[in-house]
N, C-alpha and C positions, 0 to 999 in steps of 0.2 A: 183321405183316410186310408183307403185300400192300399195305396202306395206306401204309406208309412207302415201298414201292417205287414205287407209283403217284405219290406226292407228290414224290419225287425226279425221276421222269420228267417230271412236270408242271413242276417248277422248271427243268429243262433246255429244255424247249420255251419257257417263259417268258422265260428268259435269251436264247434266240435271236430271239424275236419282239421283246422290248424292244431287245435290241442292233440289230436291223435297223431298228427304228423310230428310235432315238436316232441311229443313223449316218445313216439317210436325211435326218432333220431338219437334221443337221449339214452334210451334203452340199448341201442345198438352200439352206442359210443361206450356205455358202461360195460358192455359185454366184451367188446374189443380191448378195454383197458383191464380185463380179467377180473373184474369186481365179482363178488359172490353172486350167484344165479338167483338164489332166494330173494336177497335184499333188493337186487336190481328189479326183479320181476314184481315185488311188492310196491316199490317206488313207481314202477311203470303203471300198474293197475291203479294206484292212488291219483297219479296225474291224469291218466284217461278218464277215470271216474269224475274228478273235479272239472274236466273240460265238458263232459256229458251234462253235468249238473248245471253248469253255467249256460250251455247251450239250451237245455230245458227251460230255464228261466226266461230266456229270450223267446222261445217258442210260445210259452204261456203268455207272454206280454203281447206278442203279435195276434194271438187269437183273441185276447181281451180287446185290443184296439179295434179289431174289425168286427167283432160282435157287437160291442157297445156303440161304437161310433157309426156303423153303416147299417145294420139290420138288427136293431134291439126287438126282436120278437120274442114271444115266450118259447117257441121251438129253438130258435138260435141260442138264447140263453140258456135253455136246457141242455143242449149239445155242448155249449161252452162249459157248463158245470160238469158234465161226464169227462171231457177233455182235461179240464183243470184237475179233477179228482185222480184220473189215471197218471197224468204227469206228476202230481204232487205225491202220489203214492211210489212212483219210480224214483223221484228224487229223494224221497225219505228212505226207501230201500238202499239206495245207493250211498246216502250219508252214512247209515247204520254200517254197510259193508265197509266203507272207508274209514269210519273212526272206531269201529269195533265196539260200540256201546250205544245205547239208546240216548237220544239227544238230550233228555232230562237228567241223565245220569252224569255225574262228574267223572273225569278220567280216572281219579283216585279209587272212587267207588266201583267204577266198570272193572277194574283189575283185581278186586277183592273175590276170593271165592264165594260162591253161593248166589 
């Protein structure tokens, strides 16, 4: 199970690295094609944010696998709870940043003033 957890963690890191590389290459390609900087930058941030979100999901899964399958003590479960809470907060914050509204709001309501 330790190997499985480590493999899932490595997959999460790889997703983030590949996502950053692909997003950067696409951003540079758009700049070379003289696309509008603001639009290109926004798309770059969204792509990078999505890669980070997906990578965080893999990292949380790896932590859960290692904690539950290998050493399910109260201390390790408590540490896991803190790690999952922090990563969930990061994921939630990134999602709000990318989408521009709270998850429970529809797109239409998020664009209305107030």
